C-alpha positions, 0 to 999 in steps of 0.5 A: 493589487492582487497578483496571480502567479504564472504556471508553477511548472517553470521558474518565474522572474525574481521580483527583487531584480531587473527583468521583463514582465509577462508582457515583455516590458523592461522592469527595474528593480523595486528598490530603484523604482522606489527611489525614482518615485520618492526623490525624483521631482517632476517625473513624467508619471507625476507632472507638475509637482515635487515628490513631497507634493505627490506623496501628499496627494496620494496619501490624501486620495488613497490608493486606486479603486479596487487595489488594496492600500499598501501597508507602509501607507500607515506610517508616512515617515517610513519609505514606501518600499525597503530593499528586500535584499538579494534573492527576495521580493514580494511573493517570497517568504521572509525569514520568520516563516519557519513552519514549512520550507518552501519547494522549488515549485512553490518558490518560483513565481509570486504568491497569489494575493501577496501585497504589492507596493503601488508605484503610481496610478495604473501602475506607471512605476512598473516599467521603469519609465513613467510615460509607458501609458495612461492610468486607464491603460495601465489598469486594463493591463493589470487586469488582464495579467491577473486573469492570465495568472489566475488561469495559469495557476489553475492549470498548474494546480489541477495538474498537481492534484491530478498526478495522484493516484491514491487518496493521500497523494491527491489530498497532498497535492491539493495542499502543495498546490495551494500553500502558499500560492493561493492561501496561507493554510488549508484544512481538508476534511473528508467523509469517514468512511468515504462512500464507494460507487452508489453506497448510501450512508446508513448512519450520521455523516461525519467529516474527519480532518484528513490533512492540514498544511500551513505556510506559517502558524495560522493564529495571526488570523485573529486578534493577537490578544486572543491568540497569545492568550493571557499570561504570554508576553507579547514582546516575546512574540515580536521581532527586532522591528516590531512585527509579530514573529510568527515562529514564537506564536503557540501551535495548537490543534490536531498534529500541532498544525491548526486549531481545528476539530478533527471530527465533525457530524453533520447535523441535518438541516444545519448551517453546514449542511446547507453550505455543502448542499450548495456546492459553491464556495463561500467567503468565510465573512458571509452569513452562511459561512460564519454559522457553518465554520464553528460547526465544522472547525469547532466552537473554540476555533476563532474565525478570521476577519473579512474575506480571509477564508473560503469554505469550498464543498468537495462534491464527487459524482453523486454526493458531497464527500467533504470540504476544504477551508482556504485561509489567508493571514492579514499580511496578504490581501483578502480573497477576491470575488474571482478567488471563489471560482479558483476554489470552485475549480480546485474543489471540483478536480480534488473531489473527482480524483478522490472519487476515482481513487476510492473506486481504484482502491476498491478494485485493488482490494478485491483483486488482492483479496481474490488472489489471497484467498486462492492461496493457502491460509496456512501451511501444513505440518506434515512429519519429517519436513518444515515449511515456510512460505512468502507471497509478495504482490507486484508493483502498484501498476500490476498488482494481480498475478497468477503465482501460487504455491501449496503443500499437500499431505500425502499417504505414507507421510510424504508431502507434495510441494508445488509452485506455479505461475500463470502468465499475465497480470489480471483478474483472468490470470488470478482466476485461472491460477485458482482453477489450476491450483484446485486441479492440482490438489485433486490430482495429488490426493489420487497420489499420481506420480509428478509427471502424471500430475503435470500431464493432467494439468496440461490438459485442464489448461487446454480446456480453459482456453487455447491461450491459458498458459502456466509454469509449474514445479511439482515435487513429492518428498518421501521422509522415510526414504529421504528422496524427492521426485521433481517434475517440472513444466517450464519453471525455474529450477529449485535451489537445494541448500545443503547442511554444510552451506553449499547451495546447489541448483538442481538439475531438473528437465525444464519441460514445456509450460503447461497449456502448450499441449502434446508434450511429455513431462519427465520426472527425476528422483534426487536425494534429500539429506537431513538438514538440507533446505529446498527453495521453490520460487517464481520467476519474479524473484530472479527475473526483472527488467535489469536482469535475466533469469540465470543472473538472478538464479546465480544471485540467489544461490550466492545469497543462500550460501552467504546466509548459511555461513552466518549460522555455521556449517552445523546449523541450518538458518531458520526458515523464516529468517531465510525467506525474509533474507531471500526477499531482501535481495530484491532491489528497487527495480525488481518488483515487475512481477508478483513473487511466491516462495516455498521453502522446505527443511528436510528433517526426515524419519529415522529408519529406526522409527519405522516398522513395516510389514506385509500380511497376506489377505487371510484370516490370520492376518489381524493376529499377526498384525497384533504381534508385530505391533506389540513388538514394535512398541516394546522396542520403542518403550511404549508399552502403555499404548499396547491395548489401544493400538492392538485393538485399533490395528485388529479392526482396520487390518480386518476390514482390509483383508475382507476386500483385498486380493493382494497383500496388505501392508502395515506400517508404524511411524514413531515421531512426535505422535505414533502413526499407523497406516494400513494399505490394500488394493481395494479403491473403496474407502471405508465409511463410519456408520451407526450399527444397529443393535442387532448388527454383528459388525459395523463398529470398527471405525466407531472404535477408531474414531473414539480412541485415535486422535486423528484418522483418515482414508485416502484413495490411491491409484492402486488402492487405498490407505487407512491411517490413524494416530495416537498421541505419545505418553508423556513418559515416552522418550525418543531414542 
């Protein structure tokens, strides 16, 4: 008879040994029960006859109605049951089931639909004594037990499916819950692509084989002759007992699992479309399923005989999203009518879980994209400094955070380095992070001191809301002066890795977080020697549930020092490899918060590559600027650029002198390009315009735009700076 297992959550009694059944009755070992049934004449369950007479009568009458015939009944000279050996019994896999090892959950209870040895009418031999009850009472008890086992299995299976939070986990839960307890194999097809929410498909509906799972090769579901194929010796696939050895059968199909098509396009009005529209599971032997299964599995896939296949549509909240096919081998009884109810429950829970997983995946994708679009796509390449960055979202439970980093080029070849962290893990935190980052970029372009930038960020955070708080560290690096100015608003201090391998935690005033209000921020100016590396980070790198902030900072400092020792004292480690090595210090429990990391390698600009002059705002200033520029080019061996540089310097200085009231500054920088910067105290930015034929002026910026590789103008707190760049000639050699 078909017997359903108890819940997979706890261990079940071993079928081959003694014990008690679910009702509390004593059970004798199966081998002992068979010995009593075969050799003990005149038992209470079979009154008035010998064991031979009883066996003859049973052979003629067959098994009770509704129960499958035992496999041993076809061979009268073979005992009805053999000792399965220690640790084995009905429902456990034999040694030839090598396709997938069983887990503890699968091996705890009996397998649904496993063949059971009949011990008498009504199961009298189950309880060790033949006088336990009448045949009718035994049948009623057996049916009640099967219903209870079915309910326990459905409860355990749905709990297994509900554990998954993403698509793959849910499908895996369905496969592991049903194989081998409910079926010997399963094929799960899902729509490709899966619809999200109220989306309606615009093209043909396509099902893709998402996963297959099997207890043993499923080729034995059909005739052996068609499975093994012509040319294969049948004796090579049989064991010593003459039974088919499943491990010797060929495996074909996707991923070497089951012989099924990987893609299936549902034809409108076809047999498969009608079955899926009906929602309810159907037996593979039904007319509708026999027409639909070839369309789903492929025309070359052989169909199992009898009710050994169940086709269950997977319907979500609004539409069918796939199908599941449950298969049983001839070793087990076929599916029963009540098994369709079990398949329907499993399919419903799986489909609803997949619907939720798809929606969750879409929301997580939107959140990730929102946060990543608020971070810089790439870092600039300012003169005198090299940059590298990393960003890691938090764990699955808190993927959205408010960490950000930025590098902003400033006038005078300087660069602003920013790292911040908005408190909280939500879409709101990510949105506030975007607003604060935009505000910081705007304030940086005004060339405000770092302390002033944090002060204005604090005011902006208070305007956004009373509970909008964040930490931020703002630093400005000057490659000409080899100095860095840092202001901090409650953020972890930066770490400076010197060229000799010494890692130092910079002493920066901590300050209060942004959004507190009514506090002053203090800036500190420090040396930034060439070859040193500054590391800015958020607290997710150094703080977790397993360690405090300062312990993490000490570990970070030691990690940087040990990494620098690997490359030698005179060679700093590569920036990209250094960032990866820093992130490797994270342990399994250190991903409670997202992480932003910004590394800056200070190369600086040598004093010999800088020329600087002050020019009084008078008519002779353009001529003096041309002479100064010519001398600098001669000293650098760049005479080829004299004509272009003198023309552009004359135009820019002339425009500055026209509006300036204080001395005009002129600076030339020789790096990989020749950069010229002209500053004055007028805040009005020059604009390029098309001069008319009768205009005497207005063509200076037009010439700058045509001859320079790049040019621009930046407003400062004390005026503006107009700059342009010229490419170095190929023959130029830097000294």
